[in-house]
C-alpha positions, 0 to 999 in steps of 0.5 A: 450534513446534506453533503454526506451521502446516505445511500449505498448499493451493496451487492446489487441492493440499494440501502438508504436512510433507516434501511442502511442503518438496519443493514449496518446493525445486522452486519455488525451484530449478526454476521459470523464473519469479522470482515462483514462486521467491520463493514457494519461498524464503519456504516454505523459510524458513517450514518451516526450524527457525528461529522467525523469518525475514528480510523487507525493508521497503518502502523508502517513503522510502529504501532497503529495510532487512532486518528479522527477524520472528517466525513466531509474530507472523505467525501472530497477525497472520493470525489477527487478519485472519481473524477481522476478515474472517471468512475461511472454511476451504476458500474461495479466496484470491488471491496476486497480490503478490510473496512476497518482500514482507511483503504477499505473505508474509502472504497465504501465512501467512493461507492456511495458518492458515485453510486457504484454497486459495491461488490464485497468479498472476504479481504483474503490473500486471493480475494478473486477466488470469491464472487461471481465470474459474471460481475464485471468490475470497473474499479478495485483496490488491492495490496500487492500481495493480493495482486501477486496471489491472483496472478498465480491461478489462471481463473483469478488471473483472468478476473484480475485482467478483466478489472477496468481500473485497479489501484495498488497500494499499502506496500511497495511493489516488488519489481518482478510483480511490476514487470508482470503487470507491464504486460497485462491489459487493463489500467493498473496504478500504484498509489501514494498516500497514507491515513493522514491523506485519506488514502492516495494523493498521487498515482503512478501508471504501471502499464500501457504507453503512460507507464512511469516510474514517477508519481503524479499528484491528483488535481488540487494537490500541491507538493514540495520537498523540505530541507530533509528532501522529504515530501510535503503536500497541501491537500485541499480537503485536509485542514491544518497546513501541509502534511509533512511526511518522512518519505524522501523524494526526488521532485520531477516537476511541480506535480510529479515525484520519484519516491526514494524511501523512508527517511527513518531507514536512510543509511549514512555510509561514509557521508553518503546517504543510501536508501534501503528501498532502492537497494531492495528493488535491485536485490529483488532480481535475485533474492526470492522471499522476504528480505530487507536492507538495514544499517549496522554501526561501523567504526570507520564509515558510521553505518554500513548496509546489511541484508536480512533474509527470512528463511526456513533453514539457514543456507550453507556458507557456499550458497551465501557466498554465491548470493553475495557474488551475484549481488555484486553484479546488481549493486554498486560498491557502496550499496553492497551489503557488508553482511547477510543475516538470516531469520526464521521469522520476521516481525510484521506490523498490523498492516502486514509490512516488515517491522525492521527493528523488531525483525533484527531481534530475530536474527539467528545467523550472522555469517560475518563481513564480506569484502566489497 
């Protein structure tokens, strides 16, 4: 397994061979912090004799599942990312995601493959509150919530803007957050990928002259759409044929696509297919906090869209009617929710995404149908 790197520069100190194994054991067995234990556990798997290791899927639409992934495939993925983003030996990379997830694991692998100095901080909601001000970060990966939280405080906002290249994934970007990123310096990218693809296989530039609404696949990845309109991808380091997704897309070219939403969530309203994620993107312009759009059965149309909002207190009917009136200025007649439902606490997946089906069970107020 000579292709598998065995050296890691962690917080300025190089560890290789038996020294890396000792570090892994120390982190796993002696650290009081769960996130450092996760780094140790991953490194023990990585330095072990097996040519594969186990990772959990994100649980985007259900319970997480265990998958076995090849170490060689992880290395190939890291090489592909490094070439695309021109990662340079000796530069600093930031690990602020849990090493128990494929996203965090791949940051460690990228550091090993490209001999980056991996700076570790707790994978908290605002990770840039930790770590040195003097450490210039060339490359980092975050989830949208971490980016949002970092922009709320001047000190962490400055650190965020100082990152050379920041990739953002794990959940859809809020339109308002994306607008803020458009105006900032640096190189910001939204990523498309999943555990099965060993994180991202496509990226979308969020700021600068190359800003785009479409994702461009990384070199070597081939894409198509199946009969459902869902993306399929041939990834050079993934065996077993094309990866078939449940992501409905619009192909722009041979190497780019626009993501529309999950096939699991499509609403068939009178024969027209509505994508809740696209409605949510528009509704986010006026609704604050957590919400989602889903379907309810309708005798005439088959299904109709409804809006479900997480609130501390259910608003008065007049306030709800005001929200409905404002929604009409952003949504088409077909997209307009027929109901607005309220929940005091949504259910979430292990990866922090809203579990739509379970959250429908927590609805506490139904204000009836709106005329559209």
